Every structure is written in structure tokens, then in C-alpha cells.
N, C-alpha and C positions, 0 to 999 in steps of 0.2 A: 345720360340718355340711353335707353335700351332699345335696340333694333331687332327686327325679326331675323331669325336664322335663315340664311340662304339655303335653298334646296338645289340639288343637282338637276341639271337639265334633263337627264335621261331617266330620272326617277318618276314614279307615278305621282300625279298631282294629288295633293291632299290639302285639307283645311289646316291653316297654320295654328299651332298651339304655343301657349306661353308657359313659363315655368314658375313665375312668381305668384303664389297663392294669396292675392290681396283682394279684399272686397271692393265692389264698384257700385256706383249709383246710376241707375238708368232713369233719365229724365224724360226722354221722348217715348211716345206710345208706339206699339207695333201693330201694324194694320195687316189684315188678311184680305186679299183681293183676288179676283179671277181675271187674268190677263192672257192675251194671245200675243206672243212676241214674234217679231219678224227679224230673225237672225239667221246667219248661215248654218247654225246648228240645228234649227227647227224650221220646217216649211210651213206654208200657210194652211196646210191641211191638219196641222197639229191641233190637238185638243187644248182647251184652256189649261194654264199652269197655275197652281197655288203658290202665291208669293207672300212672304212676310216682309213688310215695309216698316221702316223707322224714319221718322222725320228728324233730320239733323238740326239740333238747336244747341246753342252754347250752354254749357253747364259747368259745374264745379267738379274738377277731377280730384279724387282723394285716394291716397294709398294708406290703407289702414291694416293693422295687424292686431289680432286678439290673442291674449295669452291668459291661461288660468293662473290664479293666485290665491292667496290665503290672507285673511284679515288678521292682523297682529296689532298689539298696542304699540304706539309710537314710543311711549315711555312705560317701563314696567320695572317693578322690583323683583328681579330674578333671584331665585334661591337655588344654589347648586349644592351638591353633596360634598360636605367637608370631611367626610369619612375617608381615611387614607386608603382603606381597602375596599375592594368590590364586595358589595353586600346585597341583601335582598330586602325589598320593600315589604314590611309586615302589614302596614295599614296606611291608608291615605284617604283623606276626605274626598268625596265625589267631586269631579270637575264641575265648576260653576258654583260651588259652595261659597257663601259670603262669610268671611272670618274677620276677626278683630286682631289687632296687633298683639302678639304674644300667644295666640291660640296655637295648640299643637295641630299641625297639618299633616305631617307624615312621620312615621316611626320606622326606622330601619333595624334589621336584625343585628344585634350586638353580642350574641352568645359567644361566638368564636373569638371575638375581640376581647371579651372579658376574660376568657381562659388565657389568652395571650398576655393580657395585662398582669394577671396573677403570676404567671410564670416569670415574666420579666421583673416583677416586684421582688420575688424571692432572690433572683440572681442579683438584683440591685442591692438588696440588703447585705448579701454576702460580700460583694465587692466594696461596699461602703465600709464594712468592718475591716477588710484588708487595707483599705485606704487609710483608715485611722491608725492601724498598726504601722503602716509605712511612714506616716507623718511622725509618729512617736520615735520610730527608729531613726529617722532623719534628724530629729532633735537630739536624741542620745548621741548619734554620730557626731553632730556638731559640737556637743560638750566634750566628748572624748577627743576630738581633734584639737580643741582648744587646750585641753590638758597636755596632750602629747606635744603640741607646738610650744607651750610654755616651758616644758621640761627640756626640749631640744634647745630652745633659746637660752635657757639657764646654763646648760652645759657649754654652749658655744660662748656665751658671755664670760663664763668662768675660765674657759681655756684661753680666750683672748686676754682676759685680765691677768692670768698667771704668766702668760708670755710677756705681756707689757711690764708686769711687776718685776719679773726676773731680768728682762732686757734693760729696763730703764731704772730699776731700783736695787734689787738684791745683788746682781752681778757687779755693777759699778761700785756698790758699797763694799762688797767683799774685796774687790781689787784695790780700792782706795785704802781699806783697813790693812790689807797685807802689805801694800807698798809703804804705808806709813810705819807699820811695825818693822818692816825690813829696813827702812831708813833709820829708825831709832836703833835697831840692832847694829846697823853698820857704824853708826856714830859710837855706840857703846863698845863695839869691838875695836874700833880705832882708838878709843880712849884706853881700853885695856891693853892694847898693843903698846901704846906710848908708856903706860904705867909699867909694863914688863920691861921695856927698854930702860926706863929710869931705875927700876929695881936691879937690873943687871949692872948698870953703871955703879950703883951704890954698893952692890955686893962685891964688884970688882975692886972698889976702893976700900972695902972692908968696913963700910959704914952700915951695912944691912946684912942680916943673917940670910943663910941659904933658904931657910924655910919661908921667908917672906917672898923670895923670888919664886919659889915653887908654887906658893899660894897664888901669886899674881899670874903665873903661867897657867895654872889650872883654871883660874877664872877667865883668862883669855880664850882657853880652849873651849870652855862652856859657851862663851859668847859667840865664838866662831861656829860652833855646832848649832846653836839656836838660829844664827843667821842663815846657815846653809839649809837647815830644815825649813825655815820660813821661805827661803828662795825656791826650794823644791815644791812647796805647797803652791806658791804663786805660779810656777811653771806648770804644775799639774792642773791648776784651775784654768789658766788661760789656754793651755795647749790641749787639754783633754776634757775636763769636766764642763767647761763652758760650751764647747761645740755640741757635746752630748746632751746637755740640758736644753740648749736651743733647739736641737733636732727633736727631742721629745716634746717640748712645749709647742713648737710649730706643728708637729704631727698631730698633737692633741687638738690644737686649734683648727687645723685643716679637717680632721675627722669630725669635730663638732660642727663645723660649717657644712660639710657634706651631709652629716646626719640631720641638720636643720632643713636643708633642701630636700633630702629624702623624706623627711617627716611631712613637709608641706605637700610634696607630690602624693605621698600615700594618703594624707588627709583629703586632698582633692579628689583622688580616685575613689576613696571610700565614700565621701560625701556625694560625689557624682553618681555612684552606684545606688546609693539610697535615694537620691533625687530622681534618678531614672525610674526606679521602682515606684516612687510616689507618683510621678507623672504618668507612668503606665496605668496605674490604678485610677488616677484621676480621669484619664481618657476613657478607660473602660467604664467608669461610673457615669461619665457624661454620655457615652453611647447608650448605656442601658437606661439612663434617665430620659434620653431622647426617645428611646423605644417606649418606655413606660408612659411618658407624657403624651406621645403620639397616640398610644392606645387609649389613655384617659380622655384626651380631646376627641378622639373618634367615637368613643362611647357617648360622650356628651353630644356630639354632632349627629348621632343616630336619632335624636329627638329633634325634629325640625319644626320651628315655629314660624308664624306669619310675621314678616318684617313690617307690615303696615295693614291698615284696614282695606278690604276690597274682596274681589272675587277670585277664586283660585282657578288658574288655567294650567293644565299639565304641560310639561316641557317636551311634548312629542315632536319629532321632526316631521315637517310637512312632507318632505321628500319620501321618508320611510313610510309615513302613514298612507301616502298615495299608493304604496305598494302593499298595503295591508299589514304593515309591521307597526306594532304599538310598543313603545319603549317604557312608558310610565303607567304602571298598574300594579296592583297587589300581586306579589310573587315574582315580579321581574327583578333582574339583577341590575344594579346601578354602580357605576365606577366613580372614582374621585373626580370632582369638578363637573360631573354631568348635571345638566339642568334638570331639577326635579319639577319645579312649578314656578310660576310667576304670578304676581298680583298686578295687573295692568292698571294704568290710569285710563278710565273709560272715556275721558273727555277728548283724547287725541288717539286716532287710529291710523294705521297704514296698511298697505297691501304689498306683500313681497312677491315679485313676479320674475320668473326667468325669461330672459330675452336672448334670441339667437345671436351668436357672435357676429354674424354678417350684418346685423341691423343696429349694432350698438353705436355706430358713428352717426346714426340718424336721429338719435335722441339726446337730450341734454337736461341738466338740472333746471327745474322750473317749468318744464314742458307740461302742458295740461294733458290729463288722461281721463277718459270716461270709464267709470266702473259700474258694472251691473251685477245684481244679485240674482241667482237662479230662481225663477218663479216670479220675479219682479223686473222683467226686462224693460218695462216702460219707465221704471224709476232709475234714472241715470245719476249716479253720485259723482260729483266733481272731485277731481284729484290733481295732484301736481307732483312731478318727480322730485323727490327729496335727496336721494343719494343713488349713485351708480357705483357698483363694485369696481375696484381697480383691477381685479384679476378675475378671469373666467374660471368656472368649475366644470369638470366633465359631467355630462348629463347622467351617465351611469358608468359602471365599471365595464360594461359590455361594449360601450361606444366611447372609448377614451378620447377619440378625435372630435367628437361632437361636444361643443362646449357652450355654456350659457353664462351670461352676465346677470347677476341678481340685482334687481332694481327695487328700491323702496319708494312707494307712491303714498304720499300723505293724502288722507281723505278729508273732504270738507262737506259733510252731509248737512242737509237742512234739518230742522227740528222734526219734520214729518218723516225723514228718511233715517234718522238715527236709530229707531227701534228695529230697522231691518239689518243693522250691522252688529254682528256678535263676533267676538274673538274666535279664531280658528275656523270661521265659516269660509266656504269656497266662493269665489267671485270670479268675474271675467273683467280683465282690464283691456281697454281698447286704446291703442296708440295711433294717432294720426301722424304718419311719417311725412306726408306731403299733401298739400291742399292748394290747388291752382284754380282760380276762378276763370270763367269765360273761356273755356276750352272746348274743342271738338273731340268727343270721345265716342267710340263705336264698340259694339260687342266684339270680343276676340274671335268668335266663330265666323264673323262676317269677312274676315281677312283670308285671302288665298295667296300662298307663296308659290311663285313660278319663276324658275331660273334665277333665283337670288333676288327677285323683286316682289313687292307686296302689291296686291290688287284687291279692289272691292268692286261690287256691281251696284250701279245706281239706276233708278227708273226715272226717266224724264217725262213721263206721262204717255209716251207712245211705245217706247222700246227700252230694253236693258242695255246698258253700256258698261264696259269695264273701265276702271279708273285706277291708274297707278298712284299710290299714296306713299308718303314718308311718315313713318311711325315714330312715336316717342316712348315715354314710360307707359307701363301697363300694370294693372292690378289683376285680381283674380278673374274678372268678368269683362273688363273693357280695356281699351288701349287708346292712347292719345294719338290724334292725327295732326302732324305738324304741317303737312302740305298735301294738297290733292283733293280736299273736300271743303265745302263751305256751308254755312248755315242756310237752311231752307231746302236743301236737296233731300231726296228720299233714298235711303240706303236699303238695299235688299239684304235681309237678315236670314231668310229661309226660303227654300223652293223644293220642288220634288227632286229626289236624287237623280232621276234619269235626265231631267232638264239641266240640272246643275252639272252633271258629268259632260253633257253636250257643250255647255258653255265653256267649261274648262278645256275641253279638247280644242274648241275653236280658238280660245285664247292662246293655247300652246302652239297651234299652227301659226298664228299670227306672229308669235315670238320666235318661230323656227325651232321649237323644242320637240324632240321626238318622244312619243309616248312609250 
């Protein structure tokens, strides 16, 4: 409920004014009569006063707001620029042209893009050659790594085999052979020693010559020398040759093992280096392929065709067009994904309307809207709110705090009205925010504010009387009276300024307000 603003008692009396610019409907007539009033502000000698009277009758109070809008298709096949770069429109069919699916509608300038594509193609060919070389180098490196690894494994296996052969085969066999020979020589030496002792006994008995004893002694000495030599060899083998051979073979096996590990690491590093080179060239090739493919696709996108049969409508912004700015025409620059044109479905239309942020909670989806076309104000096209934007948009960059919600109103024209509606045409949408039947409403100018109270003047057939009223909602021209007036009374809507001033002064004195 909106009430009149109280005025200070010491202020000069003035006619009350409202802030909400809403249209009103005046149902009662205004009468002009000549009356002589008998009030304290005018004596009986006063001349007749011109009065404007309005008979108070119940009527429907409406709060309405009108907003300009533009007709747009409810469903349309919109075509946007798929060219990656900002380019220029070389040619475009006139707006409103009927086209068939596949017809060329717009051609964009692709000269710079073609130069860019040729440059990127040359670079792409160069890096593809480098990539092929890198792939071959990686394959050769893989083969070389396999060869080196096989050689290192062979050396390692050979060293391990030699160590095992010596440790488990050759050395035990040599020890066994020496020990066996040493045992035989020991037995042979013992036998020779017994033979010498026998020969000495026989020689001492004179039964054997001295030469036989000397021969047996020489043979014993040779056997003892052979035994000592073989024992020295066994000692040398076990004490010196075997540790040295084991150290050499173990060192060879250890070196072969380290060489195998080193070969694996070197092979991995070399192969990784080749692989990184290949991956680098692959990435470079992919990047330049992307550049080249983007350029080729953009060149193809510079020729824009109709996606369906219908009438071409340029993708100009209604907001910018209202400021005299045209986005779509030959010679204009267009960016990626900017709407170039659309081919609407003529069977369903809508009106896009900006609504003040303060009024958005008084409308809702499905709410009826009356739409009129300039020049055909008598033809009211029925509409219904189809969609309300979730977020407001600033009205302009100069007034960022003033925001509007954009509303889509679906139109339901009759067959006779359909020819009046064309896409991109300006229309006026009228929203009825409030409609209250059987109300008492009076003109806004008939209300006087005094000392924080609202008063009107009524004529009872003999004289004018002030009446305190309680007010409700108001529109641009009228205000609801909640209490203080009733149907059938005559409201004073206009009088001569001098007489009006006198009445106001009298009312102020009655209220004890100082002028």
C-alpha cells in the first residue's frame, strides 16, 4: 500500500504529487459549473467561482506499465561465425531475402587466413620431415640398444660360466688329479724305500752287488723328487694359483655384471633421448596441424550457407540498433561465434522486453500481456510471458546501477493480425501489474497534503467541504481512496487558483498550521 508523503506543517501548501508513472482510467465525467461558495475564505460578495466536478463512481483500478520491445522469432536457426579470427563481411544477402537450405547467404574475407594457412602448411611439412627422421632414429637406437645389450649379456654370461667352470670343475679336478698322483707317488716312494732297505740287507749279506743297491737308491731318490715336486705344485695351486684365479674370474664376472647394468642404463638414456626428440616433434606437428586445420576450417567457414529454408534476418543487437549502431552489414567486422543471421520460424513469434528491476516481482510466467504495433494501436495482440531472465543487465555502461530484467513474451496473433508482425519490428508491450474492480479512485491532482494528512474537496450541492481521506495505491493519473469518500459524491477536481489558495489557507488555519 502506497501512502502520500507527509509535508511539514510550516511549509507552503501545495498539491500532492506521486512518483509512480502508471496509466489510469477515468470513468466519471468532469463537470464545469458556476457556484458561489459560502466559506470563511470567501464572503458573499465574491464573484462566481469556476469549479471542475467529478462524480465519484466505482471503477476498476489498474496499474499498468508500457515498455518498448522488438519482435523476434520464438524459434530460429541461428547462424554464428565459425571463423576463428575476426574478419570482414564481404557480401551478405539483403535482410528479408527468402533462401533455401544450402544457399550461400554470407561470405567473409579469408585472404589473410589463406596466407596464414600457407605459412603454417610449410612449417608443418618441415616438422613432419623431422618427425619421420626422429622416428627412424628411435628405431635405429632400439636396434643398437638390443645389439649392445646382447653383447653385454654374452660377456656377463661368459664370465659367470668361466667362474662356475673353474670353481666347480677345473679347480676341483686339478686338485683331485694332483692329490691322486701325489698318493701314487707316495706309495711308489714307500715301495722304493722298502726295496732299498731290502737291497741294503742283501748287499750286507753279500747276496747282492753294490750296483744293485745304488740303482735302487737312485730310483728312490727320483721317486722322492717327483713326490716333492708334485707336492710343491699342489701347494702352489691351493695356496697361490687358486686364489688368484678366483679373484680374476670373480672380478671379470663383476665387471661383466656392472657393464651389463651400465649398458642397460646407457641404452635407456639413449632411447629416452630419441623418444623425447620424437615426442617433441610429434607435439610440434600436432600444434601446427591444429593451426593449419583451424585455418582450413576457418576458410571453409567464411562461406556461410542457409541451414534451412526461410527468410534471412540479420543478427543485429536491438540494444545497439536503438543507439544507431549496426553490427551486420557489408564491410563490418565480425568476431568468432558472433551471430550473423538467423532464419526464424514465422509461425511462432515473441517480444523481448526490458522491465525495470523494481517491477520484476510483480510479473510472473504465464501472465497475459497486451502488445500493440505503432500505427495500429487499435489492434491489440495477445501475449503471455514465456520466460523471465534470472539475472538483470545494466541498462547502459553510463548507468551501471540501473538494471533491467529481459522478458520474453510469446505472441498469439489472430489471422488478421499476423501480417502486422514482422521480425525486428518495434512494438509496445503493456503489462497490467494490478487490476482491482469496484474501487474508488480520484485524480492525483485533486489531493492536497496538509500537515502529513491528505484532503480533498467535495461539493454537497450548496458549499465546498474539505474531507480527510486515506489513500492506497496510485498510478500515473489516479489514486485509490481507501477511506473518506463514497460513491455518488461530487469531487472538486479544479477551481480558480485564488479561490483554491483561500480554501487551503482556511484548511491550514483549522489544522493550526502556520503558513
